[in-house]
N, C-alpha and C positions, 0 to 999 in steps of 0.2 A: 665443107667447105666455107661455111661461114665465118669459122671459128680463124682459119687462117688472116685473112684480110685484118679481121679486126686485133688479131695479136701484130701483125707487122705495125699497125696502126699503131696501136698502144707502145710497141718499141720506139717507132721513130718519134711519138711528142714526148717519150724520157730524154732519147738523145738530142732531139732540138732542146728542151730544159737545160740539159747538161752541159750541152754548146752553149746555150746563153748564161749561162752563171759560170761556167767554169774556164779562164781565160788561159790554163794551159791547155785544155782539147783544141783552142781557136789555131795554134802555133803550130800546129802537127803537121806532117804532110799530107796527099792526099794518099798515098801509100798506106802511110798506118793507119788511114781512116778506114780504106777499104782490106785489110788485113784486119783492124778489129772487128769490121763489120762481118766479115764471113768466117772468123774465129768464133764472133756470137751466132750467128745462124746455125754453126755447127754444133756449137754446146747445147742451144736451143733444141736441134734434133735430137740429138744425144739423149738429153735430159728426158724427154718427152716418154712416160713409161708406159704411154698407151700406143705406141708406133712399134712393129714389128722390125727385125733387124733385118729382115731384104729389102724394109723400104729404105731403111738408110742411103744416102746416096751422097757424093762428094765430088770434085772435080779435083781427080790426081795431079794433075797440071800445077792445081795452085796448093795445093797440100803445105807447101812450104809455108806459103803466106799466110793460111789458113791457121798456123800454129799456133798458139797459145804461147805468151814471152817465156815462160816458163820453161818448154823445149829448145827453144834459140841454141843455148850452148852444147842442147844433146845431139844437134842435129848433124854436127860435123863428125861425131865418134861413128865407128861400127859398134853395129847393135852386139858383137861379141864382148865390147868394151862397156856396156851399159850395165849399172846393177840396178838395186831398189833404192838404194840410198840416193840416187841421181833425180829419181823422181818424189823426192818426198816433199819438194817446193810446191810440185805440184797437187800430191794429197793435199798438203796446209793448205791448199788456196778453194779445192772444191771439197771438205771434209763436210762443211756446212750444209752444200746442195746435195752433197749424197746422203745424208743422213736423212734430209725433208723427202727425199724420193723414196728411200727405204720406208720411212713412214707412211709415205701416199702411197704404195705398191703393198703394203701390209694392210691397210685399211678399206685399199681397191674391193677385195676380198669380201668382207662385210658388207661396203655398200652396195655391192651387185645381191648377195645375199637378202636383205633387206630394203630392196627395192619396192616389193609388194606389197609389204608393210608399211610403208612411209606413203606410199597410193591410199590406205585406207588412215591415214588420221597420223602417220608418223614424219611428212614429210616436214623438211626444215632442218634436218641434222646435218645432211651436207652443208647448208650454208653457217649452221652454227662450226659445224670443224673450219669451214672455209674461215672463219671469222678467230679462231683459235690460230691459224696459220698464216693469214695476213698480221704484220701489226695493228693495232686500234690506230695509231696514229693517223693512217690512208684511210680509215672509215669517218675520219669526223667531218662533219658539215660544214666547218669552217677551212678545211683543205685547201690551201694555196701555196704553190710554192714561191708565189712572189712575195710572199711575207717570209722576211729575214731570218725568224725564230723555226718558221715552219723548213724552210728549204733546210738549215743547218744542221735541222733534228733527221731530214732525211736522206741528206748529201753529206755525211762528214767526213769524206773522202777530198784529199786535195790534187791527187796522181793520176794520171789517163789510166794506169793501170789498175788502180780504185775504181774509177770511174765506172771501167769497163765492167767490172766484179758488179759495181751498185746495178750497172743498169741491166745485167743480168738476173739479180735481185729481184728487180722490180718486173723485168718480164716473166719470171717464174710467179710473183705474185701478179699478176693478170692472167696466165694462165691456169692458176688456181682457182680462180675469181671465175673465170669462164666457162671450168669445168664444170664445176659445183652449179652453177646457172644451167647449164643444159640439162644438166642432170634433172634437176628442182623439174625443169619442162616438160622434160619424159616423162618424170611420177607422176604429173598433172594430166598430161594427153589423154589419156583413158578417162579420165573423168568429165573431160572437155566433151568429148564423142556422145560420150554415153548420153550427156545432157540433151544434146544437139539430139539425138536419136526420139530420146522421150519427147521433146519438141514436136518434133515432125507428127510422133503419133496424137498427141494432144488434138492438133492441127486437124488430124484427120477425124477424130473423134468431135470435134466442133460441129464441121460441115456435116457430117452424120445426122449430129442433133438439131440443127438449123433445117434439114429438111422435114425430119418428124414433126414439129414443129406448124409448120407449114400446113401440113398436113390434118394434123390436130384442127389447126384455125379452120380451114376447109371444114371437118366434121362437123365442127361447131358450128356453124352460119348456115348448113344444112337444118340442124336438129333445131335452129332459133327459127328458122322458116316456116318449118314443117308441124312444132308441138307447141312452144313460148310465146309466140307473135300472140296469137289470141289473149291467152289468160293473161296477160302484160296488157291487155287494150281495156280489159275488166276492171282491170285494178287501177289501170289510169282513171275511166271513167266515174267507179268509187272514191276515188280522192278528188277529181273535181269536184261533184256534189258535195262532198263534207266543205271544203273550200267556199261555194256558195252557198251552203247553209251558215256557214262563219260569217260570212260575208255579210249575209241577210242580219245577223243577228247582233254584227256589228253598226250595221246603219241604225238597227232598232234604237241603240245604245247610244249612238250618236243624237239620235232623234231625242232620245228622252234626257241627255245632259244639255240639250241644249234648251228645251224644255223646261229643263228645273233651273238652268239657269236664268232665263225669264220672269220664270216664278222667284225666284229667290231676288231679284231687285225689285219686283212690285214689292213683296213682304217686307223687305228692309226699309224702303220710301213710304210703305204703310204704315211701320211702327211695331209690326207681327213677329214678334224678336222670337216666341216658342215656333213658328211656323217656320223659318228661317232656318233657325237651327236644327231643325229636323234635316231640311234640304241641304245643308253645310256636313250633317250629318253622314249621310247616304252618298253626294259627293265627295267626303274623304273616303268613306269606304272605296268608293271606285279607281279612286287617285290611288287607295294606298294598294289595291291591287296590281293585278296583271292583266284588269281586259281594257286598260286606255293603253297600251304599252303601245310605243311604235306609230300612234295618231298623233301627225304632226300639228294640226288643228286643233289640238287642247294642248299643247305644249305651254301653255299658260294659267291651265285651270288650277291649277295650284293657287299658282298667287293671287288668282281670283277670288276662289275661296278664302283662302287668308285674309284679304280685303273687309271680304261680303262681315268675315269674323270681326275683326276688327270694328266694322263698320258697326254691327251688333254691340258690341261692348261698347262702344261709347254710347250708343242708345241707352243700351241697362245701366250707365253708370252714371249719365244724366239724371235718368228718369228717378234711380237711387237717391243722387245728391239734392236732389226737386224733393221729393218725400222727407229727405232725412232734414235737411237744411231749411228749405229755402221756406217751408211751411212755417217754423219755428222762427223765422225772425221776423214773421210779421207781427207776432205780439208784442215787439220791442215799442213799434209805435203807440200802442196801446198804454204801455206802463208809461212811456215818458209822457204824454199826454196826462194820462190821470194825476202824474206827478205833480205836473204844472198846474192842471189846473186846482188843487188842493191848496189851501191856504196855510194846511198844516201837517208835517206827517209826523207819527211817533216816533220819537227817537231814541226807543228802546230797540229798534229794528225788527219788531216781531212783525210778522204781516199773517192773519189769516187767511188770506188769500191761496188758494193752490191751484195749481197747474196740472195736476195728475190729470189723465183720462180717463173716463167710466169703460168701464166693460163694453157696450158698444163699440166708443168708440175704436178701442183698443182691438176689437174685433176686427174694424176697419179697416184699421192700420195695418194688424197683420197679415190680409187680403191682401193689400196695395201692395206690400212689399215682399209675397209669398212669389209671384212670377216673376219679378225682379231677381229675386235671391236665388230661386230656380235657374234662369239663363247665368246667371253669371259662377254657381256652379259647374255648370255644364262648359262651362269654356275655360274652367279654371283661374277667372280673373279676381273672384272674388275677396280673396286677399291682399291681393294690389288693389282691388278698389275701396275697401278697406283702409288701407293704407293713404289713399288720397283723401276719404272721407275724414279719417283724423286729422290729415295736414288743413282740408278746408275747415272741419270744423272748428279748429284751434283758431283759424285765421278768422272767422266768423265771430267766432269769441272775445277775441281780442277788437277787432272792430266795432262791436255792439256796444262793448265797455268805452273805449275810445269817442263814439257818437254819443253814449246815454252823458259820458262828464262834459263834451263841447256843448251839449243842449242846455242842461240841467247847471253848467256853473253860472254863465251870466246871471239866471232867474235866482240862485243863491246867494252868489254875492251881493245883489242888491239887496236881498234880504241881511243880510249881513251889516249891509252899513251904518243900522240902526242899533247895531249889537253889539259892537265895538266900542270902548272908551275908548279915548285919546293914546292911551297909556298901553294901551292891551295892543293895540295893532303894532303887527311885525312890519319891521322893512328889508327884503332880499340886502345882502351883500354887494349883489353885483347891479345892483339897482334897474332891474328888468324887470320892472312891475307888470308891463304887460307879457309875461310869462306866464305859462299853463303851472310850472311849480310856485313860482307867487300870487298865483289866483288860489291855489288852491292852500296855501297856506293863509292868504285873505280870510279863508272861509273861518265863523267860527267851530266851536265844535258842534254845535247841534245842528247847523247846515253842513256839517263836514257827514254828520251822523246820517241826515237826510241824502244825501248823495248817497252814501253807503248801502241805504234802504233801498233806493230805485237800483242800483247798481247790485245790489243780493237779487230783488225780484226779475232782473234780465236775466240774469247767470244762471238763476232757476229755474226757469222757462227752457233755456237752451238745455241744459243737463239735463233735465226730466224729459225733453223731447230725446235726447242720445241717449238716454238709460232706455226709453220704447222702444228705438232701432235696439238696443242691443239688445232688450229683452225678445222683440220680435223674433229676433238672428236666433237668439239661441231656441225657444220655441220651436222654429223652422228646421233647424238641427239635431233637436236630441227630443221632442216632445209630440211628435208627428202620429205615436201610435193610432190607428184606427182612422186617421185624415185620409179624404179621396186624395191628396198630394204627397200621401206616404211613400208610395213607390215611386212617382216621379222626385222625390228629394232623395230618395235612396238609390238611384238609377244617374242623377244628375252627381251625387257625391262620389258616386266611384269613378265616373268619365271625367271629372276633376280632380281625383285623387292619381288616377293613372298620366293624364295630362302634367301634373305638375312635378309628378314623380321622372314623367320624362324629361322637360325643362330642367331639372336639378342635374340627371344625370348625364344633359349634354352640357349644360354652364362646368361641372365637373372636368368632362373633357378637354375642354379650352374653348367652352362656347359655341352656339351652333345658330346660326341664320336659317337656319331653317324653316318655315311652317308651323302653323298647330297642325297639319293634316301629315305633314313628311314628318314631323318628331313623332305623330301618333304611329306611320308604320315602322319606325326605329325602334319604338316603344315593344310594338308587337315581337320584333324579329330580338330584341334586347333581353327581353325580360321569357322567351320561351325556355330560354338554360337552365333559369334559376329556381331552386325548390326551395332556399332558406326562408325562415318565418319573415325577414324583415320585409321581403320585395312583395309578400303576397298582398292578395289583393285587398284582405280584411284589414290590414295592418295600413295599406298605405294609406283605405280611405277613413283610421283614426288618426293618422299623421294629420291627414290634411285637414277633418275636420279639428282635429286639434290648434291647426294653425290657424283656420277662421276663426273660433274663437277666444283663441290668444287677440290675433287683432284687432276683434271686433272689443273686446275688455278695455285694450290698450288704448283707441279711441275716446272712449269716455273718459278713462283715466289723464290721457291727455289734456281734454277739452276743461277738465279738471285742474291739471295744473295749470294752464295757462291765464285761468280765472285766478287761482290762488297768485300766481305774479303778478296782475295784473294790481289785483290787490293788494299786493305785498309793495308795489311800487308806489299807490297810493298812500299808504301808512307809512313810505320813507320818504317821501315828498315831506310831510309834516313830523316827520322825528325827532325836530326840536325843539315843536310846539306842544306834543301831548306828555311831557315828561312835566311842564308846568300848570299841565290841566288839574283843576279839583278833582278828588276823589272820584264822585260820580259823572262830573263828566267824562276824565276817563273810561270807568266802567260802562260810559254806553256804548264808547269805540269797542272795548275791548269784547263786554258780549254780543255786542252783534257779529264781530269778527267770527269769536267763538260757536256762535251758530251759521253764520257762514262754512267755517269749516268744517263743522259739525253736517250742514245738510251736502256740503259735494264731498266730502268722505265717506258718506252714506250710502251716495248714488254712485261714486266712481269705486269706494271698497279698497281706499290705498291709501294710507296717512298722508298727507301734506306737509312733510315734513320741511320745505322752504317757509311755505307762511307760517306755521307755527314757529319756526325758529325767529322769523322775524316780528310775531307778536312776543312771543319771552323777549327778545330781544328787547324791545320798546315797554313791556311789563317791568323788564329789570330795570332798564335804564330811567322809567318811573320813578319805581322804587329806590333806587338810588338817590335821586331828584329830592325826593319828597324824604327822604332821611337825612340827606344833609340840611335842606332846609330846616327840619327840625330838632337837628343836630345843633345848628346855629341857635336857632330860636330856644332851644332849652339854657344854653350858654350863656346868651343873653339874660333870659329871665332870671336864670340863676345868679349873675352877677350884678344883677338889680336889687335882689329879695333882699327884702328888709326885718325876716323872720317877723311876722305880725300876723297876729289871727286874724282868717276874713270867713266871711258869711260864705256858705256852701248852695248854689245856685241850684235849681232843681235838674237840670240837664246832666250834671253829674252825678247826682243822686240816684238818676234812672240807667247812669252806666254801670252805677257798681249794682242796681238791680236785676241787672242783664247780665253781670259777672254772675251773682248769686241763685237765678235761674239756670244758668249751664252746664251745675253738677245736677239738678234733676232730668235735665233735658238729653245728657252726652248719652247712657243706654237706649235712650229713645231715638236719638238721632243713627246711631249707629246699627238697630233694628232697622230701620226706616231706608239706611241705605243697601243693607243686606236685600231685604224685601226686593228695591227695586231693581238688585243685580238679579235675584232668583228669579223673579216672575216678571218684570216691569219688561221686555225686550226693546220696547220703542226709546227706550232708556239709556242701554246702554247698545254701546254700536260693536258688531265683531268684526274687526279686519280680516283681510288676505292674513298678515303678518302674525296673528294672535293679539294685537294688541286693543287696549280697550279703552273705551272716551266714555266714565261717568257723567253723569247727570250735573254733579256738581261743579265742572270744572267748565259749564255751558256761563257761570255767572247768576244762579238760579237761587234766591234765598232759601238757605239752610234753613231746617224749624227751628234750630240756635238764635238763629238771625230774626227769624219769625217773632220767638219768644220775644226775644230783645224790643221789637218794635210793639207787641203787646204792652209789655209793660211800661215801657214810655209812654203809651197813649192812656193807659189805665191811669198813672201818675198823673199825667196832664189834665184829664178830665177829673181824677180826685180832687186835686189842686184846684181847679178851675177859679171858685170862689175865694181863696184865699190870695190868687195872684190878682183879682178883680180888688181886694181890698187893699193891698198892698203892693202892687203895679208887678212884684215879682217873686214868685216863693224861694223863701233861702231858707236856710236853719243853720244852727253854729255848728254842728257836728255833720260826717259823715258819715253815717250809719252805713254798716256793714256785716251783715250776719249778727244783728242785735247787738253789734258795739261801734261805739261811734267815736270819732279819731276827730281832732280838732285841727286843719288844714290851714295851710299857707297857700300863697300866690303862686310857688312853684308846682308845690303837692299839686294842685287841681288842674296845672295844664300840663303834667305828664300823663297824668289822669286821661284825660282828653286826647293825647298823641297816642297811650296806649290803644284806648278805645280804636283810634283810626287805624294804630297797627294791625288791630284784630281784624277792623273790618277790609280792610287789604289785605291780610292772611284768609280770609275767606272770599273774599272776591275774585282773588287771585291765587286759587291752589299750586296752581304748579312753580311759583315762587313762594310757596309757605315755608320753606328749609330757609330761603333769607328772609322774610320776614322774621326767623325765629332770631335769626342770627342779629337785624338791626335794632329786635326788641331788647337783646342782652345787651348788644353796643349799648344803646341809649340807656339803659339800667344802669349798667356799670359805669358809665359818665356820670350820670346823676349822683349815686352813691359814692365816686372816688370826689369829686366834684363839692356836694354836701360836706362832706366830712372836712377836705380845705376851708370852706368857708365857714363853719362852725367850730369844729373841733379842733380845725388849725388857726381859728382868728381869723380867716383872710377875710370876712366881711368887713373887719374893720377898716380893712385899704380900700377893698371895691364897693362896699356901701355904703359908709363914711357914717357904721355903728360906732360908738364909742368905746363900747364894751361887749361881749358874751354873757348873756345872763343866764339865770336859770332857766326862765322862762323861754328865752332864743332855744336852750338844747330842749326843754321840755316839747317846744312845738318842730323841732328838728327829729326828737324822737318819736314824736306823735306821724310825722308823715314818714320817716321811715318805717314803722311799724306798721303803717296803712300797706305802704308799697310792699312789703316783706309779707304782708297777710293778702294780699290779691297774686301773689305771683302762681301759687300752686292754680289756682281757677284758669288763670292766665294761659298758664303755661298748657292745660286740658283742655280747651278751647282753641289754640294755636296748633295744638298737635293731631289734631282731627284730619287732619290734610298734609299733615309732613310723612313720609313714605317711611315704612320699614326701616329700611337699611338706615337711615338716618335719625331715627331717632334715641337709640342709645346714647349717639354722640352731643347732641343738641337736650338731650334730659340732663347728661352732664354738664355742660355749658351752665346751661340755666340754673341749676341745683349751685353750682356754685357761686352763682350771685345772688342766689336767695340767701345762701352761708354770708356772703360778703355782708348784705344787710342785715342779717340777725349779729353777725359780730360789729357790725356801725351798732348798731341801737343799746346791744352790750357796752360798747366804749362810748356811750351818751350817760349811760346812767353812771356807769364808774367814775363820768369827770364828773356828772352832779357827786359821787360819793367824795371825790375827790377835794372838789370844792366846798366841802362841808368839812373836809379831814383840815384844810386850809385855816379854814376861818376857826375852827376851834384852837389850833395852834395858835392862832394870832391870840385868843385871851387866854389860852394856856400862859403863852409866855409874859401877859402882865399881870397875872395871878400874884406873883411875890410881890409887888407894891400894893395890890389891893388888902392881902393879908397883912401886911404893916400895920393898919390900922385899928384891925378887929382888937388888937389887944389894950386901944386905950379905952380906959373908963367913963371917957363922957361922951363914947359913941354907946348911942341908948336906941339907934334904928333898929327896927323888930323886922324890916324886910330886909330879903335877900342882897347879897352884894352886888355890884354892877359887872361882876364877871358872872354870874348866874344869869342875871337878866338879861346880859344882851344876848349870851349863848343859847339861851333858851326865845328868845325872840327872833334869832336869825332863825334857828330851826324853825319855829313854828313857823315864819313866813316860807322857809323853802316846802313847810307842809301844803300849804295853804295854794301856793304856786302849781306844784305838781299836782295833788290831790285833784284840783279844776283842770287841769289838762292830762296828765296821764291818766291810764287806765289802773286798777286797783292794787292788782297783780304787781305791775312795773313801781307802783306806790312803795309796795309793802317790801318788794324788792327792795329797794334803793335805802328804805330808812330802815331795814334789816341790819344794813350794813352802816350804816348812819350810827343806828344805837350800839351796834359792838364798839363801833371806833370811840360814842361818848365814854363807853364804860369805862374800854380800856385807859383811854385819853385820860379824863378827867379822873376817875378812881388813882391811876399810875401820879396824875400832878399832886391830888390832896395827900397822898403817901407821903410825899416829898415834904409837905410841908411840916413846921416846926409848929404846934399849939402845946402852949402852955398853959393860957389863962382861961378862965369863963369864960368871957367875954368870946374870945377865938372860937370856944369850943362851940358857943351856942351859934357862931357865926356860921360857922363849917355846918355845924346841923343842918340849919337852914338853909343853905344853898345846897347842899346833897338832897335834902329833901325837894326843894323845888326843881332841881333837873332832872330827879327823880319822877316826880310829879309829868314835866314835859316828855320825862322817855314813855311815863305808859300810857299818852296821846296817842304818841305815834304809832299809824298803822304799821304792823311789821308781821311776815310769817316765820313769828320764833317759834324754835321746834324744839325749845330747851324743856327739861321734867317739870320745872317748877309752875304752877298754876297760877304766879303772880306773871303779868303782863310784860315782857322786855326787861325780864331778870335778867340781872351780870353782874359785872366786876364791882361796880358803883354800890349794888345791893349786897354786896359779901363785905365792902370796904364800910359803909353804914354799920351792918351788923357787929364787925367786929372791933371797930371804935365806938359806937355807942349802942350795942347790944341791942337793937332793936330794927325789927323786920322792917321791908318793904312792904305797904299796903295802903 
C-alpha cells in the first residue's frame, strides 16, 4: 500500500520535470494531458507483473480517451477490418517494455526460490539486478536534471509522444527500484526480529544474575560477621605492634644521628680528623641505606656530611702543607743570614753543609705525616692535595729564590764595586741601571758565583725537604708490612680507590654534583653487576696507589724544574758576559751549575733538559767567543811574526811535559772511570729515562789534569833556584820526548792556545766534540797562514822582511815539526771525552790536519833543497868564464877556483844553519838531496868543459877534490853500496878523467 503513493509521487515528479523542460508539452490542451495521464496509468497497471488480471480495472466510458495515440486510426474501423499489421506501430512502441517485462518475469521465480538463501548471506543480488536494469546515469551521486548535459542524456526526445514514452520508462525504472528495495527489506526482516528476541532473552538473564549477586553479598556479609572479624582484628593488632617497634627504632636512629652530628661538629672543631672520618663513614652508610628514607628532618643530612668532609679535607690539607713546606721555609732565613755574615764564600760552589734528616728525625717526620696521609686516602683527596702541594711547592721555590736574590744582591753589589775596573763595567743598552737585570750584570763573576752558591743552598734545603715528603709517602703506601697502621692504610687505600673510581665514573657520565656520600651509594649500585678485572677492588687500589705515587713524584720533579727555570733565568741575564770571562771564571759558574743540576736531578730522578740546554748554549757561546778571540790573536801574531828564534819560558815546557805524561796516564784514566761506573754509585746518577751523568761532567779534575798540575809543580820546584838567579827560567829549545825544537813566538803562542783548548775540553766534556773542531780549525789556519808567509814569502809584505832566508825556513820547519809531533798527544787527550759516535769523523779530520803539517814540513825541506839548487845553477852558469883563465901559464895559484870555493862556502853555510836548528834526521834528508844535486849538476858541468892544457886539468882536479871534500863532510843518509860517504857521479867523473878514486 505504500508503494502506490510513492509511485504516484515519482510519476508526478518526472511529469513536472518534463513540463518544465519541454516547451512543446506546455502548449498542449488539457484534454490531451488528461488522455495522456489516463493512458499512462493504464499502461502502468497493465505492465505490472505482480497484479492478477482480475484486478485490472478501467473506465469503459473513457476508453477512447485513454487509448494510446497509435490506436487513434483504428478506433473508427470495425473489428473485422483490423489486421495484425495495423498494430505494428503499437508493437514497435512497446517492444522494449515487453522484453523487459519478460526478463522480469523469468527472474521472478528465481528470486522467490533463492529468498531463503538471500536471508543467510546472499542478500543484495536483487539490488545488483536492479542496477543492471536501470541505466547507471540515474545512480550517479551528482545526478541533476538541471544540468544541461544530464537532461539531454536522460530526455533525448523532443515530441510529446516521445516524452510520454520517456515518462513510462522512468516510471518503470522507479517501480523496479522500489520492488527490489521491498524484497531486500523482506529478506532481512527475519534477522531483525530474531535479534530483537535474543535481546529480550538477554535482558531476562541479566535481571536474574543481579538477583543472585545480591544473595551472594548477603551471604558473605553473614560469614564476615560470624567467622573473619575476630581473626582480622588479631592481624591488625599484630601489624600495629610491628609499626610501633619500627617507630621506636626510628626514634633511636634519629637520636643516634643527632648525637653523631653533634659529636662530628666537636671533632671537626678540635681537629680530630680520624674520629670525625669514622663518624662520617657511619652517617654515610645510613644515608646510603634506606633507614632514613622519608624522614623530612634529615633531608639536609647528606649536605651536612659532605660539608663536614670538606672541612676535614681542608684541615688535613693545611696540616700537610704546614708539615711539608712551611717547616722547610724556616731554613731560608738561616742560610741568608749566614751568607751575609761571611766575609767570603768559596767560589767553587761546593758546600759541605748537608740538610739531610737523620734517622730519628726521619722517623718523627713519617709519624707526623702518617695520620694526615691516612685521612686524605680515606677521602680520596690525596692526589688532588698532592697537586696543590706541587703548585705550592713550586711557587714557594720561586719565592725563596726571588727573596734570596733581593736580599743578597745589595751586599754583593757593594762588594763588587772594588773588583771591577772601569773598562770591565758593563752598561745596559736601555740605560736602566736600577733594574734587577742590570744589577745582576753588574756583579763580578766571583760575586755571581757567591749568589749562585747561596741559591744552591736554599734550593737544596727545599728539594731535600720535598724528597723527604716523597719518601715518607712512598713508605706509607708501600713499605708498611708489619707496622701497626698497615691495616688502616690498606683500608684507607681501598676506600679512596672506590671513591676515586666513582668520581671518574660520574665524570664520564657528564659530571656529577652529588656529594661524596651519594657518589658512594651510586658506586655500590653501579659496581654490583661488574665482574671484569678492570673494576675489581684490587685493581682499583693498585690504580689509585699508582696515581698517588705519580703525583708524589711529580711534585718533587716540578720543584726541581722550577729551580732549574730560575737558575737558567739568572744565567740568561748574564748570557752576554759569560763568554768574555776567563776560563777559570767561567768554569766556576759552569761547575757550580753542573753540581746544582746533578744534585737536583739526583733528588728529582729526572733530567733537567731546560737548564742543561741553557748551560750548554752558554758553554757553546763561551767556546765560540774564546775561539774567535784566539783566531784573531793568532792571525795578528802570525802577521807580526819576524821568524826569529826565541827562548822558551818554563811554563811552555810544563805544558809539553803534561802532554808527554798523558800517554802513560790514558789507560789509568780509563780504568779509573770504569771503576767509578761499576763500583761508586755516588759518582754515576741513574735517571728514570736510563741516562747517565758521569763524574767527569761535573768539572772535577781528571787524573790527566792532576798529573799535569803535578808536573808543573815539580818543574817549578826544581827550577826555583835557577829562577832566583836568572829572574825567570828559560831554555833555547822546547823539549818534547827528548827532542829539542827551536821555537818562534807564534809557535809558543799556538802551544799555549792548544793547552787552553785542552783545558776547555776537559772542563766542558759535553762540548768536547766542538773543542776538537776548533782545534782542527786553528791548526788548519796556522798551517795555511804559515805556508803563505814563509813559503809564499808573504812575510816580506806583512812583517817587513827583506827576504826569506834558510834560517827562516828552518825555524818554520821546526815549528811545523813540533806541532806535527804533538798532534797525536793532543788528539789522544781531547778524544777522552768525545762520544764514540763522533770519534771516527773527528779522527779523520785531525789526521788530515796532521798530514797537512807533514806535507808542509816536507815542502819547506824541498824549498831548502831548491834554494841550494838555484845557487848551484848560478855558480855553474859562471863556470865557463872561470875555466877560460885556467889555460894561462902565468896562473900558478894552488888554491881551488872561485867556483869551488863559493859553492863549498854556501853549502857549508847552509849546513851550519840547518845543523844548528833542524834535527839530524831532517838535515840528513835535506843534504842527501843536496849531495845528489851537486853530484849531478857539477859532474855534468865539468863534463861539458873542454880541458886541453895540463894547467887546466890540474885546476879541474883541485876543484873536484875540493868539492868532493865538502861533500864528504855533509851529513847524509846515503844508502848507496859504496863505503865512501856521499859517493856519486862526481866521484865517477874524477875516476874516469883522472883515474883516481875518491878518498
